[in-house]
N, C-alpha and C positions, 0 to 999 in steps of 0.2 A: 150182429154177433156171428163170428165164425164157429163152425162145428168141427170137431176133430176126434181123434182117438189116440190111445196109448198102444204102441206097437213094439214088438220085440222080434225084429228080423232074425236075430241069432237063435230064436226058438224054432224056426221053421226052415224047411228046405228052400234053397235059393230059387228053385223053379217056381215056387208059389208067390214070390214077392211081387212080380209084375201084375198078376191077377188080383192079388190083395189090393194093390194100389189103385187098379182100375175100379174095383168094387167100392173102395172108399170114396173115390170121386163121384161115382154113380149114386152113392147113398146121400150125397150132399155134404160130405166132409171135405175140408180144405186144409187141415192142419194135423200133423202127426208128431207125437212126442216119442223119442227113441233114446236108448243108450244109458238109462239111469242105473242099470245093474250089469253092465257089460264089461267091466274092467278085466275079468279073466280072459275074455275073447280079444280085447284090444291089446292087452299086454300079458300073454300067457306065461312068460318068464321075465325076470327082471331085465328091463331095457330092451326086450325083444318085442317090438310093436308089430302087430299084424293089422294093417289098415285096409287091406284090399277088400275084405268083405264089407266093411262099413262104408268105404268109398262107393261100392256097387249098390248097397242098400239105399244110400242117400241119393244116388243118381236115379235109381228106379222110382223113388218117391217124387223126385223133382220132375222127371219126365212125365209123370201123371198129373203134374200141375199142383202138387201138394207142398205146402210149406212145412218145414221141419223145425221142431223145438229139440235141440240137442242138449243132452244132460251130461253133467260131470258125473262119473260113476263112483263117487267117493263114499256112497252109502254101503258099498259091498267090496271092501278091500279083499284081494284074492288070498288064497291060502299061503302062497309063497311069501307074501308080505308079512302075514301074521307070524309065520315061522321065523322070518328074519328078525322081527322085533316083537316077541311075544308079549312084552309089557305094554303094547299099544292098545290092548283091549281095555274097555271100561271095567271098573270094579263096582259091584252093586253095594247097597247100603249095609248088607250083611258081610261084606268083605270078600264076596265070591266073584271070580272073573266071568265076564260076559263073552263066552268063547265063540270060536268059528263054527259054522254049520247052518247059519241062517243069514241074517243081515244086521246092519247097524252095529257091528262088533268093533267099534273103535271109541277111544276116549278123546273128546274134543281138546283136551289139554296136552296130549302127548306131542312134544315138539317134533319127534321123528315122523309121526304120522301127518302132522301139519305140513311138513316139508314134502312128503310123498303126495299128499292131496294137491298141493300147489304144483308139483311136477306133472302129474297126470292131467291136471286142468290146463296147464300151459301147453302140453303136447297136443291136446285136443284143439285148443284155441288157435295154435299156430297152424294146424293142418286145415281146419274147417272155418276159421274165423271170417274169411271173406268168400266162402262158398255161397253162390246165389240162392241155394235151397234153404240155408240156415237163416231164419228170420228172428229166432229168439233162442235163448239159453236158459236151462234150469240148473240151479246149483243143487247138487246132492239130491236127496229125496226124503221128505218128511222128517226134518230135524226133530229128534227126540222121541220118535216112535219107539214103542216097546220100552218105555221108561229109561231112555238113554241120555237124557240131558245131565242128570246128576251122576257123576263118577267120583269114586272115593279112592282113586289110584294115587300112587306116589307122585306121578306127574301132576295130577290135579292139586295135591297138597302143596307142592312147590309153587305152582302158579297162584294158588290161593294166597299163600304168604306174601308173594310179591304184590298181589292185588291189594291186600290189606295195608301193606307198607305204603303203597301209593295213595290209598284212601285216607289213612290216619296219620302217616308220617312218624308218629311217636307211639310206642306201645302203651304208654301211660294214657294217651288219648283214647286208644282202643279200650283199655280196661275201664275207663270212666264211661265211655259211650255204651258199652255192653253191660255195665253194672257188675263187673267181675268180682267185686268185693263180696258179693253173695256167694256162699258155699266155697269161699276161698279159691275162686277160679282165676285169679290174677296171673298174668304172664310176665316174664322178665324180658322177653324179646319176641319178635314176630316169628322167629324160627321155632318157637315152642308151640305155636298154634297148629292144631291138626284139624282136619275136617270134622264135622259135628256128629258123625255116625259112631256106633259102637260104644256110646256112653252107657253107664249103668242104668240111668233113668233119663228123663227128658233133658236134652241139651239146652243150653241157654237159647231162648228164642231169638235174641239179637244175633247170636252166632249163626243160627240157621238162616235167618233172613239175609245176612251178608253172604252166606254160602250160595243161596239161591240167586242173589244179585250177581255174584261172581260167575256162577254157572251160566246164567243168561248172557253175560258179557262174553264168555267163551264161545257161545254159539254165534254171537254177533261178529266177533273178530274172525272166527273160522270162515263164516260166510263172506265177510268182506275181502278176505284174501283171494277168494275165487272171483268175486265180482270185479275186483281191480284187474285181475289177469284177463278176464273175458272182455272187459271194455278196452283194454290196451290192444288186444289182438283182433277184436271183432267190433269195431266202432259202428254205431248206428243200429245195432241189434238190441232188442229188449232183453233184460235179464230178470228172471223170476225165481221164486222158490215155491214149492207146493206145501202150504201149511195144512194142519189137520183140524178136525172138529172137536169142540169142547176140550181144548188143550191149552194149558196156561203155564207150562214149565219154563218157558223163556219169554222174553218180552218181544212180541211180534211187531210192535211199533218200532222198536230199535232195529230189528232186522229189516223191516220194510223200508227204512230210510235209505238202504243201500240197493233197493230193487227199483226197477221201472214199473213192474206190474206184480202185485201180490196175487197169488192163486191159492186155492184150497181144494181139498179132496172131499167130495160130497157123497156121503153114504147115509141117507136119512133113515133107512130101516135098521141098519146096524147100530146107529147112534140111539135110536128109540129103545132098542133092546138093551144096550149096554149101560145106559145112564139111569138117572134117578126116577124116571117117569113111573107113574102109578100103574098098577095092573089094569085099571080101567082105561087109562090112556093107551097102554100097549095093546089092549084088545080093540079099542075103537079105531086106532090108526095102524093096525098090524101091518097092512100092505101099502100104507101111504106115507108113514112117518108123521110125527107131530107137525101140525101146519106151520109152526114157527122155527123148526130146526134149520132148514135150508136158508130161510130168509135171515135168521139171526147171524149166521156165518157170512152170508153175502154182505151184510151191513158191517160186520166186524172188519172183514178184509178189504172192503172198499175204503175203510178208514186207515188202512195200514200203509198205503203207498200213493198218497195224493190222489185218491179216487180211481186209479187204474187197477183193475182186478179181473180175474177170470176163474173158471172152474177147471182145474187140470185133470181131475178124475171124477167122473160122474157115474154113480152106480147105474148099470143097465139091466140088472137082474139080481137074483139072490147072490149074497156075498158068502165068504167062507169063514169069517173070523168072529162072528158074534155068537152068543150062547145059542140062539135060534136064528134061522136065516130064511124068512119067508120070501116068496116072490112078490114083486110089486104088482099092485092092482093094474089091470090093463089101462093104459093112458098115463100112468104116473111118471114114466121115464120122460115122455114128452112134456108133461106138466113141469117137472123139475127143471127141464131144459129151458122152457119158456119163462119160468120164474127167475132164473138167473139172467135171462135176456131182459126182463122187466126191471131188474135191479141194476142194469148197466154193465153186465159182464161183457168183456171184449171177445171171449170165446168160452165154449164149453167142450171139453174133450171126454169121451167115454172111456172108462177103464173096464175092459180092454177090448181090442179088436176081435181076437179069437180066444175062446176059453182054452187054457192050457190043459193037456191031458196028463201032465206029470207034475210032481213036486208039490210044494206047500199050498199053492193057490189053485189046484185043479178043480176045486168045487166052486170057484168064483166065476160067475157067468160073464160072457162077453157079448159083443154084438153078433158074433158068429159062434156056433157050437164047435167042438173039437173037430168035427168032420167037415167044417167049412160051410155048412148050411146056415141060413139065417136063423138067429135066435129071436125071441120076441122083441128085444130091444132094437133090432135093426129097423123094423117097421116104424117104431116110435121115433127113431132118429130121422127117418125120412119125413114123418109127419111134422116134426119140429122144424126141419129145414124148409118145408113148404110154408109153414106159418110165418117164419122169419122173412122169407122172400116176399110174402104178401104184405106184411106189416112194415117192413123197411127198418131203417136205422132208428134206434132208441137212444135218446140222450137222457142221462140221469138228471132227475129233478131234485133240488135240495129239499130234504125232508123238513117238516116244521118242528120236529122234536129231536133233540140230541140226548143220547144216553152216554154217560161218561163211563168208560170201561178201562180198568187198570189191572195190568198183570201183577204189579206189585201188591195190589189188594188181594188178589188170589193167593199169593204167597203168604201174606200176613194171616189171612183166615185159615190157611192150611197149616201153618206152623203152630198156631195156638188157637184152635177152633173154639175152645171152651165148651162148646156143645157139639156132639158128634155129627149132628145133622146140619150144622151151619156150613153150607157149601156156597162159596162165592158164585160159581158159575150158575148154580140153580137160582140164586136170588136175582142175579142180573137177567137171566133168561125169563123169569116170571114177571119182572117189571117190564121187560121188552114186550112180552106176550100180552100184557094188560093193555099196552098202548095199541098194539096191532089188532087186538080184538075189537077195537072201536074204529077201525078203518084209517088210522093215522100211520104215516110212514115215519121211519126212525133212521137217523144217522148215528152209528155207534162210533164214538170218538175217544181219543186219549185225553187225559187231564191237561195235556199241553195244547189242545186244539183251541181255536178261536170259537167262542160260544156266542158272540155278540149278535149274530143274525138269526138266531133260532127263536121260535115262538114260545118254546118251553124247554127246560133242561131238567133231566132226571139223573140222580146220582144214587144208584141202588145201595152202595156203600163205598166209602173211601177212607179206610182206617188211618192212613197217613195223608192228611190233608195239609199240604204245605201252605205257608203264608201267601205265596204267589197265587195259588189256586183260590184261596179264600178271597183275595183281592179281586180276582177275575169274576167270582160269583157276585161280589159286592157291587160290581159295575153293571150288573144285569138289571133290566127292568121287567123282564118276562118272569112268569112263574117258575120257581125252582123247587124241586121235590128231592129231599135228601133222606137217605135210609139209615138204618141202625148201624152202629159201630163207626160211623164216619167221624173222623177227627179223634179217634180213641187212642192212637199211638203216635209217638214222635218218630222222627227219622231213624232213631236207634232203638225202636221197639220198647219205649217206656210210656207209661201213662202221663199225659200232659200235666204240667204243674198246676194248672187251674181246672183240671178234670176235663174229660171229653165234653163236647166235641172240639176241644183245643182251639186251633186257629179259627174254626167256624163260629165260635162264640161272637165274633165281630158282626155276624149277620143273623145269628140265631141265639138269642139270650137264654140259653138253657145250660144246665150242668147235670151230667150223669153221675150220680153218686154210687149206684150199684147196678149190676146186671145179673140176670139169671138165665140159664139155659134150661129148656123144658124137654123132657124125654119124649120119644116118639109116642104119638097118641094123645099127649097132653095139650089142651088148648084152653084159652080163656076168652070169654064171650064179650062182645060189644053189642050194639044194636043192629043185628042182622049180619054180623061179621065176627070173625075170631082172629086171634093172634096165636102163634105157636112158636116153638123152637127157641125164641130169644125175646127177652123183655128187659127194658131199662127203667130204673127209677129216675124220674126227672125232677129236678128242682128248678123252678122258674116263676117269675112274676106273671108270666103269660097264662091266660086261661086256656086249657087244652081244647082243641077243636073237635077231637074224637076221644072218648073215654071208654074204658071197660064198664060193664054194668055196675061194678063196685066203685066207680068213680075215678079210678087211676087213669092218668092221662097217657095217651098213646101217640096222638098227632098234635103238634104244636105249630102255630102259624105266626109269623112276624113279617109284616109288609108282604112282599112277594115270595117269601121263603116258607117252606114247610119242612118239619123234621118228623120222621116216623121212628118212634122209639121201640120198635118191635119188628118181628117177622110177620108181615100182614098176609092174610089169605086173599084169595082172588076177589072176594066181595068187597073188601076194604080197598084193594088196589083199584077196582072199577070205580068206586066212589071218588077216590083221589084223582084218577085220570079225568073223570067228568068235571071235577072242580077246576083243575088247572086248564082244561080245554075251554071251559066257560070263561075263565078269567083272561085267557089268551085270545078268545074269539075264534077258536078252531071248531070246525063243524065235525061232529061225531056221527058215525053210522051205526045202526043197529044190525050188525052182521050176524047172520045165522051161524050156529055152531059149526066150525070146520071150514068156513069160508074166509078167505083172506084177500085183501086188496093191496095192489101196489101201483103207484102212479109213476109214469115216466114223464118227460117233458111234453109228450104228445098224446099219450094214451093212458087209459085206466084199465088195469088187468085184474081179473077176479079168478081165484083158484079154488076149486072145490076139492077139499081134502077128505071128503066123506065118501061112503060107498052108496049114497043115495042122491037123487037129483035135488038141486036147490034152486028155488025161484028167486030171481034178482030184481023183478019189476019194482018192488017196494023201495029199492035203493035210489030210484029216480035218476038213473044214468042215461035213459033214452034207449035208442036202438043200437045194438052192438054192431061193430064193424067186423068182428070175428067171433064165431061161436054163437051160442043161443042164450036168450034171456033165462031159459030154464037150463041151468048148467048141469050136465050129467056128471056122474061119479068120475073123479080123476080127470076132469075136463077144465078147459080154460075159456073164458069169454073176455073180449076186449072191446072197450068203447073209445071213441075219440075224446080226448080231453077238451072240454068246452073252451073256446077262445074268448 
């Protein structure tokens, strides 16, 4: 795995560039990402390109032996462009423009901006497409950051109507699919359909779901326009995009089909602070991040572009954007780096090389401080580089467990959650974490993936379970664990004719007659476990495998399939993982709290996410080839995989 950094030569005097490049190479870095926010310096006035500074910056990096990932700068259109076409900005759900003064101030649907994005991409690709320093391209930057996937502009409305026309052909078909007879919402033509915001009360959920599908497709086509240009003018170079953490506003699998390498931006401490984790977890992992945050995203993005993936931005110190921004525990930056390495990343790049002394991100740490002295992350980058050199190339091993992850499922649960705390990402994460706590590796895959070679398949929830997916599950002989709300909606967001789980009744003979959502703090007890948030009334001739203390069924089994009709707690998930592992013949480990395991094709890695030492002798892995059997806080130990 290569190490790299994100660098902004336009932020620093040119006299510093050569010394920066020399120090990068000395630190063990070999890859540098540049240019993602540089449009105003590349083209300060319409049609007036100033390439000289970028030519020299690329030359300096190349002379130091560094590979360059060059970005298209379309995340930050310059002021002159916004002034030229002020309607290019996105409009938020409340009808307010997302104006100039920060970044991502464009609407994916604006035809004029799409033309401008293609124009600047073509100009860059023509100039640098065959430059020997350029080994890869990044399109734009963090699609959708700051809630910018959904736009409710006139441009978006026009393209949405065209999208609907292509999907339904006839407005009567749309009215039937959406159930528009309800509340007299029927349309006489596609031209009458507006985006689903600014309604008096809840808009039709089918309308919302199609708007989310449309908005996702807009991201896909916007990205594809750039990848097509880059491949035409820069053949043989990889094309990537840097996705974000815990973000489901567009379908990353669809975007990933147009990429050679999927990358993501890893900020474990910020994500721990900003998302649903309990106060106890935020305290226990304050300076480490939850032990499954980074791995969860490594496994998601490995599944988004045929297994090729990397980390484009790795947190090297405190960040600037979370509610609270602690410093990583000493050793964590190296641990995060080596965890990406163990999961098969092709590279990890630290964000950023030097901390900026100005503007919005001046409180975001870099590998260097603003005065160019080494920050704490610099020593950890060197430590990671030494470990990688010692351990050598790591090939990804196929995991025994597949977790089916669906962006459409996230939209369905978000459009009509029914219970305020029913969060798709949290449910998927908890099921993933339950498997990892027992030392098993996981491939996170789309519903379209081939599932035939896995020892077990888990589906945390899949509200729209199409007949093709049900048939795919029916062909499996391995244990399959299916979660609540699966099969609960049709393609057009209706309850299935024969009740949920719809198409999945072919493998799971149950019918869901009623559901209830439970307020925060409410839970119902089973034997040593509880359910909360969501519970379903199940009608079936099957005897339940797990029941509440009052006898109501929660888990039902039929052949190799299980259905969980509630939001299970960790104790119940642990029991279910143990059952499917036993049936599949998978060996489970009794991992201490905060320890995680990842296997490559040649090695077994252990990561200590706690602030105390952990003894690993009881795991029976033998003598380590790297690190110690007593793993210190924020440390890594590696064993050779038995042959």
